[in-house]
N, C-alpha and C positions, 0 to 999 in steps of 0.2 A: 555579645556576639557582634562580629564585624564581618558583614557580607559584602563582597565585591563582585561586580559583574563585568566580564569582558564579552563583547559581541563583535563578530566580524563576518565578512563574506569570504567564502573559499570557492574556487573554481576547480572542478574535477572533470577530467577528459574521459569520454567513453572510448572504448577500444575500436568501435566502428559506429557508423550512423545508425540510429534506431528510429524507425518510422512507425507511426500509428496513424489512425484515420484522420486526425486533426493536425498533423505536422511532423516535423523531423527533429531529432535531438542528437547533437554531437558532443555536448558538454552540459554540465549542470552547475549553476551558481547556487551554493548552499549557504544558509545563515547558521552560524554556530555560536552558541552561548556557553560560556564557562563561568561557573559560580564558585567562588572561594569563600568558604565559611570557616574562618579560623583554621585554615589548613586542610579542611575536607573539601575536596574538589568534585563538583558535579558538572556533567556536560550534556548538552542536547543539541539536536540538529534539526533544521527545517528545510524543506525542499520546495521552493516556489514553483508553481506550474502555470504556464502560459495560458492554458485553457481557462483558468480562473482570473486571468489578467493580473497575475501576481508577478512581482519582480523582487530580486534579491535586495535591491536598494529600498524598495518600499517596505519590505519586511524588516529590514534592519532599522529603518526609521521608526516603525511600530514598536520594536523592542526598546529602542532608545527612549521612546515616549513614556515608558513605564519604569525606567531605570531607578528613579527615586523610590517607587513602591517596592520593587524587587529588593533593593538594597536595604530597605527598612524591614524586610522579612515577610513579604506578601505570602499568603497561603495560596495553595493551588486552587481552592474554590474561589477566593477573592480575585485571583488572576482571570478567571472566566468572566468577571464583570468589568475588567479593565481592557481586555483585548478580545476581538472576535475570534471565532475559530479559524485556524489557518497555521501556516508554517511558523510565524513569529511566536504565537502562543505555544505551539508544540515544542519549540526549542527550549523555552524558558520552563515549561511544565516538566519535560523530561529531565532537565538539569536539576530541578527541585526534587524529583523522584530519586535521581542518582545520589544526591546528597543524603536524602532520607535513608536510602538502602545502605549506604556505606556507614551511616551512623548506627544502624540497628541490626546489620548482618548482611543480608542480600535482598534483592527485590522479591525473590521467591518466598523467603521467610516473612517478609513484610506483608505480602499478599496472601500468605498461606496457600500457595500453589506448588504442585510438584514441578521440578525443573527437568524437563525431558532432555536427554542427551542429544537428541536430534529431532527435527520435524520433516517428514516428507513434504516436499514443496514443488511448486510449479516452475518449470523453466520456460522463459518467454521467447517466442520467435517473432521478431518484428516484421512489419508489412513489407513485402518485396514482390518481385515477379514470382509467378508460381514455381518455376524450376529452381529458383534460388531459395525459396522457402522450403521446397522439398529436400534440397541438399542439406539445409540446416536441420530439418527434421531427421534426415538419415544420420547426420553426425550425432544427434541427440537421441537416437532411437532406443538406446538403452536406459534413458531416463524414464521413470514411471509415469510422469504427467507433463504435458506440454500445454502451454497457453499461447494461443495463436491470435495475433493482432490482424484484424481485417478491416477493410472499408466496404463499400457497397458494390465493388467491381469484382467480377470473376470469382465469386465466393465458392461455388462448387468446384471450379477448376483448381483453385488453390487447395481446398480441403481434400479433394480426391487425391491430388499429388502428395500431400502431406500424409494422409492415411496410408497410401502405398508405401511411403518411405518409413513410416513408424507404425507398423501394423498392430503392435501390442500396447502402445502408449495410451493412457487416458488423455483425451483431448478436450480442452475447453476453449472457447472462443471469446475474445474481447473486441467488440465492435466500437468501443469508444464513441457512442452516440452516433454512429455513422449510418445507421439503417432507419427505415421507417417501419411502422407497424405492419403495413401491407407486405413489405419485403420479408420481414420475419416470418409471417404466416406462409409465404410462398416457399421459402428455403428450409423451414424447420423440419418437415417430414424427411427430406433427403439427408439432412445433417443428422437427424436421429438414426437413420439407417446406417450412417457411417460410424455410429457410436459416440457422437459428441455428447458430452455429459452435461455441459452447462454453457449458457451464453450470457456474457456480462454486458450490461448497459446497451442493449441494441438500439434504443431510440434516444433522441436528444432530451436533455433536462427540460422539464416543463411539458413534455409530451407523453409522459408515462401513462396517462389515461387512455392513449390510443391502444393500449394492451388490454383494456377492459373486455372481459368475456372470452379472451383467447385461452383455450385449453392447450397449452404448449406441450408437445411431446418431449421437450428438453427443459430442464430447470433454468429459470431466469434469475439473474443476479443484478441487483441495483448497485451502481457505483457512484457516477457523478451526480445523480439525483439525491443522493443521501450523504449528509455531512455529520449531523449530530442527532441526538435523541429527539429533538424538535421536528425532524423531517420524517420520522418513522411512520406516524399515522397517515401521512399523505401518500407514501409510496408502497406501504405494506400490501394493499390489495392486489398489486401487479406482480409481485415478485416472491421467489422461494428462498432466496439467499440475499444477505446483505454484506457488502464489502466495506470493511472498517479500515480506514487509513488514518494514521495519526496526524498527517498534515491536513486532513479534512476535519477531524474532530477537534483539532487544536490541542492534542496531547493525549497521554495515557489516561489521565483522569477521566475525560469524557468518553474515551474509547472503552474503558472498562464498564462504564454505565451503559453504553450502547450495546455491548456484548451481552450484558446481563438482561437488558430489555428485550433484545432479539431473541435470546434463548427462552425467556419467559413467554414469548408469543409463538414459540414453535418454529421460528425461522432458523435456517442453517446459517453458519457464519463463515465468512472469508476474511483473511487479512491481506491487505494489499500494500503497495509502496509507490513512491514517487521517484524512484531511481536514486535514492539516497545511498550513502556509504553504510558500513556496518554500524556506525553510530546511530543511524535511523533504524536499522534492522533490529537492534537489540531490544528496544521497547516493543517493537512490532512483534518480535518473537514471543513476548509475553502474551499478547493477544492471540498469536498463532497457536499457542498451546490450547486455546479454547475453541479452535476452528477446525472445520472439516476441509477447507481449502486454504492453502498458504502460498501467497505470492511474495516470496522473500529473496528473490534472486538479484535485487538491485546491485550489490557489490560485484556480481559476476560480470556486469557489463562495463566496468571501469578498467582503465589501464592498470590502475593500482588501487589498493584499499588502505584503510587506516592500520596503524600498529595495533596488534592484538585483534585484528579483524576476524569475523566469523567465517569459518570454512563453508563453502557451498560446493559439494561434491556429489555427482551422480544423483541429482535430484533430492539431496538432503541438505538442509541448513542446520549447522551444528550449534550447540549451545555456546553462547558468549561467556567470556570470563569477566569478573569484576574489574579487571584492568582496563577493559573497554568501557563498560557501563554496568550499573546496577549491582 
């Protein structure tokens, strides 16, 4: 066996500025790994996120640090001992899964999972002025489910405007660590009256215990505070749903284990993304097939997507082809 690795940084432009509570995004610098195993080619993509002080250059350096081990034929389990969870490990892990799937059939046959033709998914509305968010909600009003990015400012003004513009849509909120426990307690009843179904990561990482004892009228989801299985014991008492992102878990290998552990504990599952292209969404789609909530709209925010990209239409993310991944 002769395994060769190529690793590089790619810059992808968003169609418009995307705002969340912690900053603005106009483009993403992605790390892409391509493995060639005697002509069988596997690919994986990682999306560094500024919130975790990650850079594309840093993740590429991490990938290069394990080049020798990868080209010797490192296993996915051994990879977990060589790199911490994050985009670098995710890119390599998913490329290894891609090669394995191509050698044995498809990722679905490899995992003994059904391959859904599509998954109902969330369409995200970035943080903006209330009127602008309402206009976007009206444009997307036929989508079945919308995910609303909020900070601590004018919460009810924004949500009332969005609900008026999209009266039938399922609404979920992503506060991206931008609230406090006290603010959540204050606004949760009114948000429940609007029919908000879930609030994602309301409080900052490390402050999850401020939710202790709160009987929320809306389901709460943990995101930034949960990366791998090792974090679950710490955050489980405060949340109903766990958001699994491959750039946090460090790949599909750990993501599958986290999904299994979450299900065994009676938690609902969500799959999220870090604004990657369809090459990131494909392995996330696998996790999404196990989830109640699917945030798979990353490619919809780019000027362009990869060849053989996954269609995202009317709130549905459609099954990827093996020409893309898996």
